[in-house]
C-alpha positions as CSV (number, residue, x, y, z in Angstrom):
1,X,-106.1,-78.8,95.4
2,X,-102.7,-80.5,95.9
3,X,-102.1,-84.0,94.8
4,X,-98.8,-85.8,95.3
5,X,-98.2,-87.9,91.9
6,X,-94.9,-90.1,92.0
7,X,-93.2,-88.0,94.7
8,X,-94.1,-84.6,93.2
9,X,-96.0,-81.9,94.5
10,X,-98.7,-81.7,91.7
11,X,-101.2,-78.0,92.1
12,X,-104.7,-79.7,90.2
13,X,-107.3,-76.4,88.6
14,X,-110.1,-77.6,86.8
15,X,-111.9,-74.3,85.0
16,X,-114.9,-74.5,82.7
17,X,-114.2,-71.0,80.8
18,X,-110.7,-69.4,80.5
19,X,-109.9,-67.2,84.0
20,X,-109.4,-63.5,83.9
21,X,-105.8,-62.6,84.0
22,X,-103.9,-62.2,86.3
23,X,-104.9,-65.2,88.5
24,X,-104.2,-64.6,92.0
25,X,-103.5,-66.9,95.0
26,X,-102.6,-66.4,98.7
27,X,-99.8,-68.2,100.5
28,X,-98.1,-71.2,99.0
29,X,-100.7,-70.7,96.4
30,X,-99.4,-67.6,94.7
31,X,-96.6,-69.2,92.9
32,X,-99.1,-71.5,91.0
33,X,-101.2,-68.6,90.4
34,X,-98.4,-67.3,88.8
35,X,-97.2,-70.2,86.8
36,X,-100.8,-70.5,85.8
37,X,-100.9,-67.0,84.5
38,X,-97.9,-67.5,82.6
39,X,-98.8,-70.5,80.9
40,X,-102.0,-68.5,80.0
41,X,-100.4,-65.7,78.5
42,X,-97.4,-67.8,77.0
43,X,-100.1,-70.5,75.0
44,X,-99.2,-73.0,76.8
45,X,-103.0,-73.5,77.9
46,X,-105.4,-72.4,75.0
47,X,-108.3,-74.1,76.8
48,X,-110.7,-74.7,79.8
49,X,-109.9,-78.1,81.0
50,X,-108.1,-79.7,83.7
51,X,-104.2,-79.0,84.4
52,X,-102.0,-80.0,86.9
53,X,-99.0,-77.4,87.2
54,X,-95.3,-79.0,88.9
55,X,-93.2,-76.2,90.1
56,X,-89.5,-76.7,89.3
57,X,-87.7,-74.3,91.2
58,X,-89.3,-71.8,92.9
59,X,-86.5,-69.3,92.7
60,X,-86.7,-69.3,89.0
61,X,-90.1,-69.4,88.6
62,X,-89.5,-72.5,86.6
63,X,-92.6,-74.7,86.2
64,X,-94.2,-77.5,83.8
65,X,-98.2,-77.7,83.0
66,X,-99.9,-80.9,82.5
67,X,-103.1,-81.5,81.0
68,X,-105.1,-83.9,82.6
69,X,-107.4,-86.2,80.5
70,X,-109.8,-88.5,82.5
């Protein structure tokens, strides 16, 4: 689900168990799926929860991952 936070387009995911890799998406969601897969592989995400994904550069596939604590 997309959210606009401080003028940034953030894709928010919430999972109860760690997803199987690779995570896939269709259309615009595909790059967010790639970023989420990379974040899990790089150990930026190590536990289930709610996360925001912001793509800094689509060309270079630079992304930021935010853990959302409510």
